[in-house]
N, C-alpha and C positions, 0 to 999 in steps of 0.2 A: 504494500500500500504506500503510495507516494503522496506526500503532503507538500503544499506550496509554502513559501515563506510566510504568507499571510495566515495560513492555517496554523502553522507552528507558533507564530506570534500570538494568535488568539488563545492557543493552549497555554502559553506562558502566562498570559494575563489571567486565565481561568484557574490555573493551578500553580500559583507562585510557590517558591520554596517555603516550607513550613506548613503547607496545607496538609490536613490529615485525610487519608483515603482508606477505604475498606475494599479489599479484593472480594468480588462476588464469584468470579470464575475466570480461569485461564485455560481455555479449551485446547490451544495449540502448543502448549509448552510441555516437554517431556518431564520436567520437574517443576510443576506449577507451584505458586504460592497457594497455600490452603485457603479455601473459601472462609470468609469471616476474619482473616488476618488484617490487622490495622498497620498502617505505615505512614511515613512522613515524606512528602515530596522534597527531593533534593534539587530538581530542576527539570527542564524539558530540553532534550538534545535537538540537534538540527534536523533529525529525521522525524521528530514529533513524538518520540517515545518519552514517557514520563518516568524519570529516574527516581527510584524509591529506596528508602532505608526502612525496611520492614521491622516491626517490633520483635520478630523472631530471630533477628540478626542477619537475615538475607538481604540482598540488594538487587533483586530482579526488577527490571523495568516493566511498566504497563504499556500496552500498545492500544491506544484508542481505536475503536472500531473493530477490534479483535477481542480484547479482554473486557470483561464486565467489572465495573467498580463504581463506587459512589463516594461522594464527599461525606466526611463524618463531622457532625456538629460537635461543638464543645460539650454539650449535654451527653451525647452518645459516648464520647471519649471518656468523660468522667464516670459514666455508668459502667463502662468496660473496666476501668481501674478499680471500681468498688467491687466488681465481680471477682477480682483476683484475691480478695480478702486481705487481712492485715499482713504486713511484712514482719516476719520473726527475725530477731537478731541473735 
């Protein structure tokens, strides 16, 4: 899938670094990010792939139009943190 410079620029505005995303499905990847995994946008490369730092430690990019994902609101992100329970030291 080829993206124009204008399309890439639109993605950069829509998903600036620090945006939180949730992976819904990566159908074409042999080692996909698991559905429901949260991550943080690092940037958008010149091909239009969304470079991610996933909360599970991986760094696989999302491909708009191929992978399914959604933006996570701050409330959803906080709910996810609370689901993990208290941190034991």
